[in-house]
DSSP file (Angstrom, degrees, kcal/mol; ACC not computed):
  #  RESIDUE AA STRUCTURE BP1 BP2  ACC     N-H-->O    O-->H-N    N-H-->O    O-->H-N    TCO  KAPPA ALPHA  PHI   PSI    X-CA   Y-CA   Z-CA
    1    1 A X     >        0   0    0      0, 0.0     4,-2.0     0, 0.0     5,-0.2   0.000 360.0 360.0 360.0 -37.9   64.5  134.1   59.6
    2    2 A X  H  >  +     0   0    0      1,-0.2     4,-2.4     2,-0.2     5,-0.1   0.845 360.0  57.0 -68.3 -31.2   64.5  131.0   61.8
    3    3 A X  H  > S+     0   0    0      2,-0.2     4,-2.4     1,-0.2    -1,-0.2   0.907 106.2  49.0 -64.9 -41.3   62.4  132.8   64.4
    4    4 A X  H  > S+     0   0    0      2,-0.2     4,-2.4     1,-0.2    -2,-0.2   0.936 111.5  48.8 -66.1 -45.3   59.7  133.6   61.9
    5    5 A X  H  X S+     0   0    0     -4,-2.0     4,-2.7     1,-0.2     5,-0.2   0.910 110.9  51.7 -58.1 -41.8   59.6  129.9   60.7
    6    6 A X  H  X S+     0   0    0     -4,-2.4     4,-2.4     1,-0.2    -2,-0.2   0.933 111.9  45.6 -60.8 -46.6   59.4  128.8   64.3
    7    7 A X  H  X S+     0   0    0     -4,-2.4     4,-2.4     2,-0.2    -1,-0.2   0.860 111.8  51.6 -65.4 -38.2   56.5  131.1   65.1
    8    8 A X  H  X S+     0   0    0     -4,-2.4     4,-2.3     2,-0.2    -2,-0.2   0.940 113.4  44.4 -63.9 -48.3   54.7  130.2   61.9
    9    9 A X  H  X S+     0   0    0     -4,-2.7     4,-2.7     1,-0.2    -2,-0.2   0.878 111.8  53.5 -63.8 -37.0   55.0  126.4   62.7
   10   10 A X  H  X S+     0   0    0     -4,-2.4     4,-2.5    -5,-0.2    -1,-0.2   0.923 110.4  46.8 -62.0 -44.7   54.0  127.1   66.3
   11   11 A X  H  X S+     0   0    0     -4,-2.4     4,-2.3     2,-0.2    -2,-0.2   0.893 112.3  49.7 -64.5 -40.0   50.8  128.9   65.2
   12   12 A X  H  X S+     0   0    0     -4,-2.3     4,-2.4     2,-0.2    -2,-0.2   0.924 112.0  48.1 -65.0 -43.4   50.0  126.1   62.7
   13   13 A X  H  X S+     0   0    0     -4,-2.7     4,-2.3     1,-0.2    -2,-0.2   0.911 112.6  48.9 -63.4 -42.4   50.5  123.5   65.4
   14   14 A X  H  X S+     0   0    0     -4,-2.5     4,-2.6     1,-0.2    -1,-0.2   0.873 110.7  51.3 -64.0 -37.3   48.3  125.4   67.8
   15   15 A X  H  X S+     0   0    0     -4,-2.3     4,-2.4     2,-0.2     5,-0.2   0.913 110.0  48.6 -66.6 -42.2   45.6  125.9   65.2
   16   16 A X  H  X S+     0   0    0     -4,-2.4     4,-2.0     2,-0.2    -2,-0.2   0.930 113.9  45.8 -65.8 -42.4   45.5  122.1   64.5
   17   17 A X  H  X S+     0   0    0     -4,-2.3     4,-2.5     1,-0.2     5,-0.2   0.917 111.8  53.7 -63.1 -43.4   45.3  121.3   68.2
   18   18 A X  H  X S+     0   0    0     -4,-2.6     4,-2.3     1,-0.2    -2,-0.2   0.900 109.2  46.3 -58.4 -43.7   42.7  123.9   68.6
   19   19 A X  H  X S+     0   0    0     -4,-2.4     4,-1.9     2,-0.2    -1,-0.2   0.887 111.4  52.7 -66.8 -38.1   40.5  122.5   65.8
   20   20 A X  H  < S+     0   0    0     -4,-2.0    -2,-0.2    -5,-0.2     4,-0.2   0.929 112.3  44.9 -62.8 -44.3   40.9  118.9   67.2
   21   21 A X  H >< S+     0   0    0     -4,-2.5     3,-1.3     1,-0.2     4,-0.3   0.906 111.6  53.4 -69.9 -38.6   39.8  120.1   70.7
   22   22 A X  H 3< S+     0   0    0     -4,-2.3     3,-0.4     1,-0.3    -1,-0.2   0.850 112.5  44.9 -60.1 -36.3   36.9  122.1   69.1
   23   23 A X  T 3X S+     0   0    0     -4,-1.9     4,-2.8     1,-0.2     3,-0.3   0.282  77.4 111.5 -95.2   8.1   35.7  119.0   67.3
   24   24 A X  H <> S+     0   0    0     -3,-1.3     4,-2.7     1,-0.2     5,-0.2   0.891  77.5  52.2 -50.0 -46.0   36.1  116.5   70.2
   25   25 A X  H  > S+     0   0    0     -3,-0.4     4,-2.3    -4,-0.3    -1,-0.2   0.924 113.3  44.4 -60.0 -41.0   32.3  116.0   70.5
   26   26 A X  H  > S+     0   0    0     -3,-0.3     4,-2.5     2,-0.2    -2,-0.2   0.892 112.7  51.1 -68.3 -39.1   32.0  115.2   66.7
   27   27 A X  H  X S+     0   0    0     -4,-2.8     4,-2.2     2,-0.2    -2,-0.2   0.922 111.6  47.8 -64.6 -43.6   35.0  112.9   66.8
   28   28 A X  H  X S+     0   0    0     -4,-2.7     4,-2.4    -5,-0.2    -2,-0.2   0.931 111.0  51.6 -61.0 -46.6   33.6  111.0   69.7
   29   29 A X  H  X>S+     0   0    0     -4,-2.3     5,-2.6    -5,-0.2     4,-0.6   0.902 112.7  44.5 -60.5 -42.3   30.2  110.7   68.0
   30   30 A X  H  <5S+     0   0    0     -4,-2.5     3,-0.3     3,-0.2    -1,-0.2   0.857 111.6  53.0 -67.2 -36.3   31.8  109.4   64.8
   31   31 A X  H  <5S+     0   0    0     -4,-2.2    -2,-0.2     1,-0.2    -1,-0.2   0.862 113.0  44.3 -67.8 -37.3   34.0  106.9   66.7
   32   32 A X  H  <5S-     0   0    0     -4,-2.4    -1,-0.2    -5,-0.2    -2,-0.2   0.572 110.1-122.1 -84.6  -8.6   31.0  105.5   68.6
   33   33 A X  T  <5 -     0   0    0     -4,-0.6    -3,-0.2    -3,-0.3    -4,-0.1   0.873  39.2-168.7  71.4  33.9   28.9  105.4   65.4
   34   34 A X    > < -     0   0    0     -5,-2.6     3,-1.8    -6,-0.2    -1,-0.2  -0.352  24.4-132.1 -61.1 133.4   26.3  107.6   67.0
   35   35 A X  T 3  S+     0   0    0      1,-0.3     3,-0.3     2,-0.1    -1,-0.1   0.738 107.5  46.4 -61.5 -22.1   23.0  107.7   64.9
   36   36 A X  T 3> S+     0   0    0      1,-0.2     4,-2.7     2,-0.1    -1,-0.3   0.032  75.2 124.2-103.3  26.7   22.9  111.5   65.1
   37   37 A X  H <> S+     0   0    0     -3,-1.8     4,-2.0     1,-0.2    -1,-0.2   0.816  73.7  47.8 -64.2 -32.5   26.6  112.0   64.3
   38   38 A X  H  > S+     0   0    0     -3,-0.3     4,-2.2     2,-0.2    -1,-0.2   0.894 113.9  47.4 -75.0 -36.8   26.0  114.3   61.3
   39   39 A X  H  > S+     0   0    0      2,-0.2     4,-2.5     1,-0.2    -2,-0.2   0.885 111.8  51.3 -64.7 -39.0   23.6  116.4   63.3
   40   40 A X  H  X S+     0   0    0     -4,-2.7     4,-2.6     2,-0.2    -2,-0.2   0.898 109.1  51.0 -65.6 -40.8   26.1  116.5   66.1
   41   41 A X  H  X S+     0   0    0     -4,-2.0     4,-2.7    -5,-0.2     5,-0.2   0.931 111.4  47.4 -60.4 -45.3   28.8  117.6   63.7
   42   42 A X  H  X S+     0   0    0     -4,-2.2     4,-2.6     1,-0.2     5,-0.3   0.912 113.9  46.6 -61.3 -43.9   26.5  120.4   62.4
   43   43 A X  H  X S+     0   0    0     -4,-2.5     4,-2.8     2,-0.2     5,-0.4   0.864 112.6  51.6 -67.4 -36.6   25.7  121.5   65.9
   44   44 A X  H  X S+     0   0    0     -4,-2.6     4,-1.5     3,-0.2    -2,-0.2   0.927 113.9  42.4 -65.2 -46.1   29.4  121.3   66.9
   45   45 A X  H  < S+     0   0    0     -4,-2.7     4,-0.2    -5,-0.2    -2,-0.2   0.922 124.7  35.5 -69.4 -41.2   30.4  123.5   64.0
   46   46 A X  H  < S+     0   0    0     -4,-2.6    -2,-0.2    -5,-0.2    -3,-0.2   0.888 136.1  16.5 -82.8 -38.7   27.6  126.0   64.3
   47   47 A X  H >< S+     0   0    0     -4,-2.8     3,-1.1    -5,-0.3     6,-0.3   0.424  97.8  90.7-117.0   0.9   27.1  126.1   68.1
   48   48 A X  T 3< S+     0   0    0     -4,-1.5     6,-0.3    -5,-0.4    -3,-0.1   0.665  70.1  77.2 -75.0 -13.2   30.3  124.7   69.6
   49   49 A X  T 3  S+     0   0    0     -4,-0.2     2,-0.4    -5,-0.2    -1,-0.2   0.752  82.0  78.2 -67.7 -22.7   32.0  128.0   69.7
   50   50 A X  S <> S-     0   0    0     -3,-1.1     4,-2.3     1,-0.2     5,-0.2  -0.735  85.1-137.8 -83.2 136.2   29.9  128.7   72.8
   51   51 A X  H  > S+     0   0    0     -2,-0.4     4,-2.4     1,-0.2     5,-0.2   0.887 103.7  53.9 -62.3 -37.4   31.4  126.9   75.7
   52   52 A X  H  > S+     0   0    0      1,-0.2     4,-2.4     2,-0.2    -1,-0.2   0.909 108.7  48.6 -62.6 -42.8   27.9  125.9   76.9
   53   53 A X  H  > S+     0   0    0     -6,-0.3     4,-2.2     2,-0.2    -2,-0.2   0.889 111.2  50.3 -65.2 -38.5   27.1  124.4   73.5
   54   54 A X  H  X S+     0   0    0     -4,-2.3     4,-2.3    -6,-0.3    -2,-0.2   0.941 113.9  43.7 -64.1 -49.1   30.4  122.5   73.4
   55   55 A X  H  X S+     0   0    0     -4,-2.4     4,-2.7     1,-0.2     5,-0.2   0.869 111.8  54.5 -68.3 -34.8   29.9  121.0   76.8
   56   56 A X  H  X S+     0   0    0     -4,-2.4     4,-2.4    -5,-0.2    -1,-0.2   0.915 110.1  46.3 -62.7 -41.7   26.2  120.2   76.1
   57   57 A X  H  X S+     0   0    0     -4,-2.2     4,-2.4     2,-0.2    -2,-0.2   0.932 113.4  49.2 -62.5 -46.6   27.1  118.3   73.0
   58   58 A X  H  X S+     0   0    0     -4,-2.3     4,-2.3     1,-0.2    -2,-0.2   0.903 112.7  46.5 -60.9 -42.5   29.9  116.4   74.8
   59   59 A X  H  X S+     0   0    0     -4,-2.7     4,-2.5     2,-0.2     5,-0.3   0.905 111.3  53.3 -67.4 -41.7   27.6  115.5   77.7
   60   60 A X  H  X S+     0   0    0     -4,-2.4     4,-2.2    -5,-0.2    -2,-0.2   0.914 112.2  44.0 -56.1 -45.7   24.9  114.4   75.3
   61   61 A X  H  X S+     0   0    0     -4,-2.4     4,-1.1     2,-0.2    -2,-0.2   0.920 114.8  47.8 -68.2 -44.8   27.2  112.1   73.5
   62   62 A X  H  X S+     0   0    0     -4,-2.3     4,-0.6     2,-0.2    -2,-0.2   0.851 113.5  47.0 -70.4 -34.8   28.8  110.6   76.6
   63   63 A X  H >X S+     0   0    0     -4,-2.5     3,-0.9     1,-0.2     4,-0.8   0.923 114.5  47.2 -69.8 -45.5   25.4  110.0   78.3
   64   64 A X  H 3X S+     0   0    0     -4,-2.2     4,-2.6    -5,-0.3    -2,-0.2   0.660  96.4  75.0 -71.7 -14.7   24.0  108.4   75.2
   65   65 A X  H 3X S+     0   0    0     -4,-1.1     4,-2.6     1,-0.2    -1,-0.2   0.850  91.5  55.2 -64.8 -32.8   27.1  106.3   74.8
   66   66 A X  H <X S+     0   0    0     -3,-0.9     4,-2.4    -4,-0.6    -1,-0.2   0.939 110.9  44.0 -63.5 -44.9   25.9  104.1   77.7
   67   67 A X  H  X S+     0   0    0     -4,-0.8     4,-2.4     1,-0.2    -2,-0.2   0.904 114.9  48.7 -68.0 -40.0   22.6  103.4   75.9
   68   68 A X  H  X S+     0   0    0     -4,-2.6     4,-2.8     1,-0.2     5,-0.4   0.913 111.8  50.2 -65.2 -39.4   24.3  102.9   72.6
   69   69 A X  H  X S+     0   0    0     -4,-2.6     4,-2.1     2,-0.2     5,-0.3   0.908 110.5  49.3 -64.6 -41.8   26.8  100.5   74.2
   70   70 A X  H  X S+     0   0    0     -4,-2.4     4,-0.8     1,-0.2    -1,-0.2   0.927 117.3  40.8 -62.0 -45.9   24.0   98.5   75.9
   71   71 A X  H  < S+     0   0    0     -4,-2.4    -2,-0.2    -5,-0.2    -1,-0.2   0.906 124.6  32.8 -71.9 -41.1   22.1   98.2   72.6
   72   72 A X  H  < S+     0   0    0     -4,-2.8    -3,-0.2    -5,-0.2    -2,-0.2   0.843 126.3  30.2 -85.9 -36.5   25.0   97.5   70.2
   73   73 A X  H >< S+     0   0    0     -4,-2.1     3,-2.3    -5,-0.4     2,-0.4   0.352  73.7 128.3-116.6   3.1   27.5   95.6   72.2
   74   74 A X  T 3< S+     0   0    0     -4,-0.8    27,-0.2    -5,-0.3     3,-0.1  -0.476  87.5  13.1 -67.3 122.1   25.8   93.6   74.8
   75   75 A X  T 3  S+     0   0    0      1,-0.4    -1,-0.3    -2,-0.4     2,-0.3   0.320 120.6  79.0  94.3  -7.5   27.0   90.1   74.4
   76   76 A X  S <  S-     0   0    0     -3,-2.3    -1,-0.4     0, 0.0     2,-0.3  -0.779  89.1 -92.4-125.1 169.0   29.9   91.1   72.2
   77   77 A X        -     0   0    0     -2,-0.3     2,-0.3    -3,-0.1    -3,-0.0  -0.666  42.9-176.1 -84.8 138.1   33.2   92.6   72.8
   78   78 A X    >   -     0   0    0     -2,-0.3     3,-1.0     1,-0.1     4,-0.4  -0.970  34.6-131.6-132.0 145.4   33.5   96.4   72.6
   79   79 A X  T 3  S+     0   0    0     -2,-0.3     3,-0.2     1,-0.2     4,-0.1   0.789 113.4  43.5 -67.7 -22.4   36.4   98.7   72.9
   80   80 A X  T >> S+     0   0    0      1,-0.2     4,-1.9     2,-0.1     3,-0.8   0.380  83.7 102.4 -99.1   5.2   34.5  100.8   75.4
   81   81 A X  H <>>S+     0   0    0     -3,-1.0     4,-2.7     1,-0.3     5,-0.6   0.875  76.2  55.7 -59.7 -41.6   33.1   97.8   77.4
   82   82 A X  H 3>5S+     0   0    0     -4,-0.4     4,-0.6    -3,-0.2    -1,-0.3   0.851 113.0  42.7 -61.0 -31.3   35.6   98.2   80.3
   83   83 A X  H <45S+     0   0    0     -3,-0.8    -1,-0.2     2,-0.1    -2,-0.2   0.805 120.4  40.8 -84.1 -29.9   34.4  101.9   80.8
   84   84 A X  H  <5S+     0   0    0     -4,-1.9    -2,-0.2     2,-0.2    -3,-0.2   0.938 131.2  21.5 -83.7 -50.6   30.7  101.2   80.4
   85   85 A X  H  <5S-     0   0    0     -4,-2.7     3,-0.3     1,-0.4    -3,-0.2   0.511 112.2-107.7 -99.7  -4.9   30.3   97.9   82.3
   86   86 A X     << -     0   0    0     -4,-0.6    -1,-0.4    -5,-0.6    -2,-0.2  -0.408  45.4 -66.2  98.1 175.8   33.3   98.1   84.6
   87   87 A X  S    S+     0   0    0     -2,-0.1     2,-0.4    -4,-0.1    -1,-0.1   0.336 103.3  95.4 -90.9   7.9   36.5   96.0   84.3
   88   88 A X  S    S-     0   0    0     -3,-0.3     2,-0.8    -6,-0.1    -3,-0.0  -0.760  81.5-116.3 -95.1 148.2   34.9   92.7   85.1
   89   89 A X        -     0   0    0     -2,-0.4     2,-0.3     1,-0.0    -2,-0.1  -0.724  32.8-152.5 -83.8 115.1   33.7   90.4   82.3
   90   90 A X        -     0   0    0     -2,-0.8     2,-0.2    -4,-0.1   -15,-0.1  -0.680   8.1-131.0 -90.9 138.9   30.0   90.1   82.6
   91   91 A X        -     0   0    0     -2,-0.3    13,-2.6     1,-0.0     2,-0.3  -0.583  21.6-141.7 -86.8 155.3   28.2   87.0   81.3
   92   92 A X  E     -A  103   0A   0     11,-0.2     2,-0.3    -2,-0.2    11,-0.2  -0.816  11.4-162.6-117.2 154.7   25.2   87.4   79.1
   93   93 A X  E     -A  102   0A   0      9,-3.1     9,-3.1    -2,-0.3     2,-0.4  -0.903  16.9-127.7-127.7 161.0   21.9   85.5   78.8
   94   94 A X  E     -A  101   0A   0     -2,-0.3     2,-0.3     7,-0.2     7,-0.2  -0.869  21.9-116.8-109.2 143.3   19.3   85.4   76.1
   95   95 A X     >  -     0   0    0      5,-2.0     4,-1.6    -2,-0.4    21,-0.1  -0.615  19.3-141.1 -73.4 132.7   15.6   86.1   76.4
   96   96 A X  T  4 S+     0   0    0     -2,-0.3    -1,-0.1     2,-0.2    20,-0.0   0.772  96.5  43.3 -68.2 -24.1   13.7   82.9   75.5
   97   97 A X  T  4 S+     0   0    0      1,-0.1    -1,-0.2     3,-0.1    -2,-0.0   0.939 131.4  14.8 -86.2 -51.7   10.9   84.8   73.8
   98   98 A X  T  4 S-     0   0    0      2,-0.1    -2,-0.2     0, 0.0    -1,-0.1   0.500  90.2-130.7-106.7  -4.7   12.7   87.5   71.7
   99   99 A X     <  +     0   0    0     -4,-1.6     2,-0.3     1,-0.2    -3,-0.1   0.709  50.8 154.9  63.9  23.2   16.3   86.1   71.8
  100  100 A X        -     0   0    0      1,-0.0    -5,-2.0    -6,-0.0     2,-0.4  -0.616  42.7-123.7 -79.3 141.4   17.8   89.5   72.8
  101  101 A X  E     +A   94   0A   0     -2,-0.3     2,-0.3    -7,-0.2    -7,-0.2  -0.715  36.9 169.6 -90.6 135.1   21.1   89.3   74.7
  102  102 A X  E     -A   93   0A   0     -9,-3.1    -9,-3.1    -2,-0.4     2,-0.1  -0.941  41.4 -88.2-136.9 159.9   21.3   90.9   78.2
  103  103 A X  E >   -A   92   0A   0     -2,-0.3     3,-2.0   -11,-0.2   -11,-0.2  -0.378  43.1-115.5 -64.1 148.3   23.7   91.0   81.0
  104  104 A X  T 3  S+     0   0    0    -13,-2.6    -1,-0.1     1,-0.3   -12,-0.1   0.659 109.4  67.5 -65.4 -14.2   23.0   88.2   83.5
  105  105 A X  T 3  S+     0   0    0    -14,-0.2    -1,-0.3     2,-0.0     2,-0.1   0.549  76.4 107.3 -80.1  -6.8   22.0   90.6   86.3
  106  106 A X    <   -     0   0    0     -3,-2.0     3,-0.1     1,-0.1    -4,-0.1  -0.437  48.7-168.2 -75.5 144.7   18.9   91.8   84.5
  107  107 A X  S    S+     0   0    0      1,-0.2     9,-2.7    -2,-0.1     2,-0.4   0.682  72.8  36.8-101.2 -23.6   15.6   90.6   85.8
  108  108 A X  B    S-B  115   0B   0      7,-0.3     2,-0.3     8,-0.2     7,-0.2  -0.985  85.6-111.4-132.7 140.2   13.3   91.7   82.9
  109  109 A X     >  -     0   0    0      5,-2.9     4,-1.6    -2,-0.4    -8,-0.0  -0.541  20.2-149.6 -69.3 129.1   13.9   91.6   79.2
  110  110 A X  T  4 S+     0   0    0     -2,-0.3    -1,-0.2     1,-0.2    -8,-0.0   0.698  92.3  49.2 -74.2 -18.2   14.2   95.2   77.9
  111  111 A X  T  4 S+     0   0    0      3,-0.1    -1,-0.2     1,-0.1    -2,-0.0   0.928 130.1   9.9 -87.9 -48.5   12.8   94.3   74.5
  112  112 A X  T  4 S-     0   0    0      2,-0.1    -2,-0.2   -12,-0.0    -1,-0.1   0.552  91.8-122.0-113.3  -9.0    9.7   92.3   75.4
  113  113 A X     <  +     0   0    0     -4,-1.6     2,-0.2     1,-0.3    -3,-0.1   0.516  58.2 147.3  84.5   2.7    9.2   92.8   79.1
  114  114 A X        -     0   0    0     -6,-0.1    -5,-2.9     1,-0.1    -1,-0.3  -0.515  54.0-110.8 -74.6 139.6    9.4   89.0   80.0
  115  115 A X  B      B  108   0B   0     -7,-0.2    -7,-0.3    -2,-0.2    -1,-0.1  -0.515 360.0 360.0 -68.8 135.3   10.9   88.1   83.4
  116  116 A X              0   0    0     -9,-2.7    -8,-0.2    -2,-0.2    -1,-0.1   0.423 360.0 360.0 -98.8 360.0   14.2   86.3   82.9
């Protein structure tokens, strides 16, 4: 009887881990607050069973994470900042025209195009 219980618990644990791994692209999208998170969840559920679809979603989210990080967190602290900008603390400057915050290494404001 104990062997049956062990194997049932093992299968339940493997199923939970499998679902978590299957939904990694959706979990990352929701954690990052991705604007397309619901669409990514639907694509993950419907097309994630193909290995190509799963990797395509994961790559899409991780590539767009840089852009989201730049737009949302520049000038503020972010949990992903060390991975996006590196482990050095970068200083920010504001554009005199549109008051958008950018890293000090930028030459041109990405919002209005003015030279900084």
